[in-house]
C-alpha positions as CSV (number, residue, x, y, z in Angstrom):
1,M,123.8,76.1,158.2
2,T,122.6,73.6,160.8
3,K,124.7,70.5,161.4
4,L,121.9,68.6,163.3
5,I,120.6,65.5,161.7
6,S,117.0,64.3,162.3
7,D,116.4,61.7,159.7
8,G,116.9,58.5,161.2
9,I,116.2,58.9,164.6
10,D,112.7,57.8,165.6
11,E,110.8,56.4,168.7
12,V,112.0,59.1,171.1
13,L,110.7,58.3,174.7
14,A,111.3,60.2,178.0
15,F,110.8,58.7,181.3
16,E,110.9,60.7,184.7
17,L,113.6,59.1,187.3
18,S,112.2,58.8,190.9
19,A,114.7,60.3,193.5
20,G,114.1,57.4,195.8
21,I,111.8,54.9,197.4
22,R,109.7,55.8,200.6
23,A,109.1,53.5,203.5
24,D,105.7,52.8,202.2
25,G,106.9,51.5,198.8
26,D,106.0,55.0,196.9
27,N,108.4,56.9,195.0
28,S,109.8,60.2,195.5
29,V,109.7,61.7,191.9
30,S,112.3,64.2,190.8
31,Y,110.6,66.3,187.9
32,R,113.8,67.9,186.5
33,V,115.5,64.4,185.6
34,C,114.2,62.2,183.0
35,L,116.0,59.1,181.1
36,V,115.5,59.6,177.2
37,R,115.7,56.7,174.7
38,W,115.7,56.4,171.1
39,R,116.2,54.2,168.3
40,S,118.8,55.6,165.3
41,S,119.7,54.0,162.1
42,L,122.5,56.7,161.7
43,S,126.1,55.4,161.8
44,G,129.1,56.9,163.5
45,K,127.3,59.9,164.7
46,F,127.2,61.3,168.3
47,Y,123.6,62.4,169.4
48,Q,122.6,65.7,171.2
49,V,119.5,65.9,173.5
50,Y,117.5,69.3,173.7
51,A,114.7,70.3,176.0
52,D,112.5,73.0,175.1
53,G,115.1,74.0,172.3
54,R,117.9,74.3,174.8
55,Y,121.0,71.9,174.9
56,A,120.7,69.4,177.5
57,G,123.8,67.0,176.7
58,T,125.7,65.0,174.3
59,T,126.5,61.2,174.0
60,V,129.7,60.0,175.0
61,D,130.0,57.5,172.0
62,T,128.3,56.7,168.5
63,E,126.6,53.6,169.9
64,Q,124.9,55.3,173.0
65,R,121.3,55.6,172.8
66,Q,120.0,56.8,175.9
67,M,120.7,59.6,178.2
68,V,120.0,61.1,181.7
69,V,119.1,64.8,181.1
70,R,117.8,67.6,183.5
71,V,114.6,69.5,182.2
72,R,112.7,72.5,183.6
73,C,109.9,71.8,186.1
74,A,106.9,71.6,183.6
75,L,103.5,71.4,185.8
76,E,101.8,73.9,183.5
77,S,103.1,72.9,180.1
78,A,104.7,69.8,178.3
79,V,108.6,69.5,177.7
80,R,109.5,69.1,174.2
81,I,112.4,66.6,174.0
82,E,114.2,66.3,170.8
83,V,117.3,64.3,169.5
84,F,119.7,65.0,167.0
85,G,122.7,63.2,165.4
86,V,125.9,65.1,164.8
87,E,129.4,64.8,163.3
88,A,132.1,64.1,166.1
89,E,133.8,67.5,165.5
90,Q,130.4,69.1,166.5
91,A,129.5,66.8,169.3
92,Y,129.7,69.2,172.0
93,M,128.4,72.6,170.2
94,D,125.3,74.2,171.3
95,F,123.1,74.7,168.1
96,S,120.1,75.6,170.3
97,E,119.8,79.1,168.5
98,E,119.6,77.0,165.1
99,L,116.4,75.2,166.2
100,T,113.0,76.8,164.8
101,T,111.0,74.6,167.1
102,P,108.1,76.9,168.4
103,F,108.0,78.7,171.7
104,C,106.6,76.2,174.5
105,G,105.3,78.4,177.3
106,A,101.7,77.5,178.3
107,G,99.9,79.5,175.6
108,R,102.6,82.4,175.1
109,V,103.1,84.0,172.3
110,K,106.9,85.2,171.4
111,I,107.4,88.3,169.1
112,S,110.7,89.4,167.4
113,L,111.6,92.8,166.0
114,F,115.0,94.1,164.6
115,R,116.8,96.6,167.1
116,S,117.5,98.7,164.1
117,Q,120.6,101.3,164.9
118,D,118.4,104.0,163.4
119,L,116.2,104.0,166.2
120,P,117.0,106.8,168.7
121,V,118.9,106.0,172.0
122,D,115.9,107.1,174.1
123,A,113.5,104.6,171.9
124,T,110.7,102.5,173.7
125,V,108.4,99.8,172.3
126,Q,105.0,98.8,173.4
127,F,103.1,95.9,172.3
128,Y,99.3,95.4,171.8
129,F,96.6,93.0,171.0
130,D,93.0,92.4,170.0
131,N,91.8,90.2,173.0
132,G,90.5,87.7,170.3
133,T,88.2,90.3,169.0
134,G,89.8,91.3,165.6
135,D,90.5,95.0,166.4
136,I,93.8,95.9,168.2
137,D,93.3,98.0,171.1
138,Y,96.2,100.6,170.9
139,N,94.8,102.3,174.3
140,N,96.0,99.5,176.6
141,A,99.3,97.9,176.0
142,I,99.6,94.1,176.9
143,S,103.3,94.7,177.6
144,G,102.5,96.8,180.4
145,A,105.2,99.5,181.3
146,A,107.1,100.7,178.2
147,I,110.4,98.6,177.2
148,R,113.5,100.3,176.4
149,I,115.1,99.3,173.2
150,W,118.5,100.3,174.1
151,P,118.7,99.4,177.8
152,S,122.3,100.1,177.7
153,R,123.8,103.3,175.7
154,H,127.0,101.1,174.8
155,D,124.4,98.9,172.8
156,K,123.8,101.9,170.7
157,A,126.2,103.0,167.7
158,G,126.6,106.4,167.1
159,F,128.6,109.4,167.6
160,G,129.6,109.8,171.2
161,M,128.0,106.3,172.3
162,S,130.9,104.8,173.9
163,G,134.8,105.2,173.7
164,F,135.3,108.6,172.0
165,G,137.7,108.5,169.2
166,E,138.4,104.8,169.4
167,D,136.1,103.7,166.7
168,D,135.1,104.6,163.1
169,F,134.7,108.4,162.5
170,G,131.2,109.1,163.6
171,L,130.4,105.8,165.0
172,D,131.5,104.9,168.6
173,W,130.3,101.6,169.6
174,S,131.4,99.1,172.2
175,N,128.8,96.5,172.6
176,G,126.7,96.1,169.4
177,V,126.4,93.1,167.0
178,G,129.5,92.9,164.8
179,F,129.4,91.6,161.0
180,G,128.5,88.0,160.9
181,D,127.4,87.9,164.6
182,G,123.8,89.0,164.2
183,V,121.1,88.8,161.8
184,F,123.0,89.2,158.5
185,G,121.9,91.6,155.9
186,E,119.2,93.4,158.1
187,G,121.7,96.3,159.8
188,W,124.0,98.7,158.4
189,F,126.8,97.7,156.0
190,G,129.2,95.7,158.3
191,I,127.0,95.9,161.3
192,D,124.3,93.2,161.7
193,A,121.1,93.9,163.4
194,D,120.1,92.2,166.5
195,L,116.6,91.0,167.6
196,L,114.4,92.2,170.3
197,E,112.1,89.5,171.8
198,W,109.1,89.8,173.9
199,V,107.1,87.0,175.5
200,S,103.3,87.6,176.0
201,P,101.9,86.5,179.4
202,A,100.1,83.1,179.2
203,M,97.0,83.5,177.0
204,S,94.0,81.5,176.6
205,A,93.2,79.4,173.5
206,G,92.1,81.4,170.8
207,V,93.2,83.5,167.6
208,Y,94.9,86.6,168.2
209,K,96.4,89.8,166.4
210,F,99.3,91.8,167.9
211,G,100.6,95.3,167.0
212,V,103.9,97.1,167.8
213,K,104.7,100.8,168.2
214,V,108.0,102.4,168.8
215,F,108.0,105.9,170.6
216,D,110.5,108.5,171.4
217,S,110.9,110.8,174.8
218,E,109.4,113.6,172.9
219,G,106.1,111.7,172.7
220,N,106.3,110.9,168.9
221,E,105.4,107.4,167.8
222,S,105.5,105.2,164.7
223,A,102.9,103.7,162.6
224,A,101.9,100.5,163.9
225,V,103.2,97.3,162.7
226,E,100.6,94.4,162.8
227,T,101.1,90.5,162.8
228,G,98.8,88.3,161.1
229,E,96.5,85.9,162.8
230,V,98.4,84.0,165.7
231,T,96.8,80.8,167.0
232,V,97.4,80.2,170.6
233,T,96.9,76.6,171.7
234,P,98.0,76.2,175.5
235,S,99.7,72.9,176.3
236,A,97.8,70.6,178.4
237,I,98.6,70.3,181.9
238,P,100.6,67.1,182.7
239,A,99.4,64.9,185.2
240,D,101.4,64.7,188.4
241,Q,100.5,60.9,188.9
242,I,98.6,58.2,187.3
243,L,97.2,55.6,189.4
244,V,95.6,52.0,188.6
245,Q,92.4,52.2,190.2
246,S,90.8,48.9,189.0
247,F,91.1,46.2,186.4
248,D,88.3,44.1,185.2
249,K,89.4,40.8,183.9
250,Q,86.2,39.8,182.7
251,T,85.9,42.9,180.5
252,N,89.4,43.5,180.1
253,Q,88.8,47.2,181.4
254,L,91.3,49.1,183.0
255,V,90.4,52.4,185.1
256,L,93.2,54.9,185.8
257,G,93.3,57.9,188.4
258,I,95.0,60.8,187.6
259,L,96.2,63.5,189.7
């Protein structure tokens, strides 16, 4: 259960910070550092800032309402900034895995599937899509080369898979997901499943369907598992700079130049 508190926090604003002033008076902008400010009606809470779902920092006291954080260089998509309240005992815990914010990646799609221990050690997976036509093309994989489900044999549970004779009978396993560490209730009893995640290339705006197939080294393939319709809306490209070109006092009209 998440410990992040969003109710009571509003007016979250982020401002880019300049890295210095040039001789001509212009500023040198650092796109990886910004000042985040917010308002809060919470009492006795510390605050955490997340950038695109990643932990960026925690306030040093309960009265702080601003923080300087580092963010990724976002020239192709906007950066999602979120502020949450937390109790003092969880102040420096990273809760990024509990956030359910959509993947932000300039029109990319993330697909997750369970990496079941029932799949063979040589299994591979391929991802397909319909290119917006409604019919998925299973002759051309959008994922390119086949993706190994078990890149390391130590991730796979089974007889002879790791330290022989050092585990339960018939179940050698050195690097798998243990009980309570993965996706609870989706794996074998006492062994949670983990997720394999694939991120698509950047896609144009549209509605798409995706399909997934699993293969083994003998050429056998599973039945396709298909998604529903996925709407892709690429983020707008942020402006590098906004300049004031002119202002007409008579008409109260301001003209801006976007670079």
